[in-house]
N, C-alpha and C positions, 0 to 999 in steps of 0.2 A: 276313895270313891270317885273323886273328880277325875283323876288320871285314867281310871277305868272307863268312865263315861266319855272322856275325850277319845280314848283309843277306839271305842266302839261307836263313836258318833251319836251318842245318846243325848237327848234333850228332855226338858220338862221334868227334871229330877230335883226334889227338895234336898239340899245339901247343907252341911255345916262345916266350918273349919276356921282357919286363921292363916295369915300371911303377913309379909312385910311390904310396905308401900315402896315400889320401885319407880313409879311414874305417876305424876298427877296431870291429868288431861283437862282441857277446857270443858265447861258444862255443855251438855247437849240441851239446847233450848228449843228444839223442834217438837211440837206436841207437848207431852208431859216433860217437864224439865228434870234432868238427871245430872247429879254430880258423878264424875267419872274418874277412876284411878285404877292402876294396875298393881296387883299383888303378886309376889313370888311366894309360893307355898313351900313348906319344908322339903317337899319332893323335888323342888326346882321348877315345877310347872308354874306357868303364869296364868292369871285370871283377871279379866276386866270386870270391875264392879261398876254397875250402873244403878245408882241409888236415887230413887225418885224424891226430889226435893219439893215437889208439889204436895206430897203426902206427909213426909217427915222432914225435920230440919236436916240441913247438911251436916256432915261430920266435920266439926271444926274445933280447934285448928287441926289441919292435916298436913303432915310433913313427910318428906322422904325418910325411909327407915322406920316409920311408925309401925307398930304391930297392930293389926286390925283383925278382929274376929267377925264372923259373918254367919248368917243363916238366910237362905233364899233359894231361888229356882235357877238351876244351871241350864244354859242353852249352849249347845255345841257350836263352835266356829273353828275355822282352820287355824286361827291364831291361839287357840287354847280354851276359848269359851267365854261366855258372859254370865255374870250372876246378876239377877234382878229380883224383884219382889222382896227387897230388903227392908220391908216396912209392913205394918199391919194392913190387912185388906179392909178398906172402908165398907165394902159390901158384905163381908163375912163369908165369901164363897171360896176363897183361896187360903191355903195355909199362911199364917203370918210369918214374916221374916224380920230380920234386924241386922244392924251393923254397928259396931262399937270399937273404939280404940281400947286396947289392952294395956 
């Protein structure tokens, strides 16, 4: 589903899947804070995870080659896309997401 969304430049899609951590990035500390890392999916597609650590605890410990499962909202980018909303919605108006090490 993510590969198809990327191909067709779709966004705002609730998706679920898993991948292997290939890069750990610094936290995004502007506005809501996000833990950021890149997964390689079984298809070879890469996906940036932006996990809101103001709402949910960070995924720790996190290492290269860890398997991570996810559910969240996909947003198209030229580099493969970003997954966010990997947490419950405090206001209850958006589908809940999650992220966990497998």
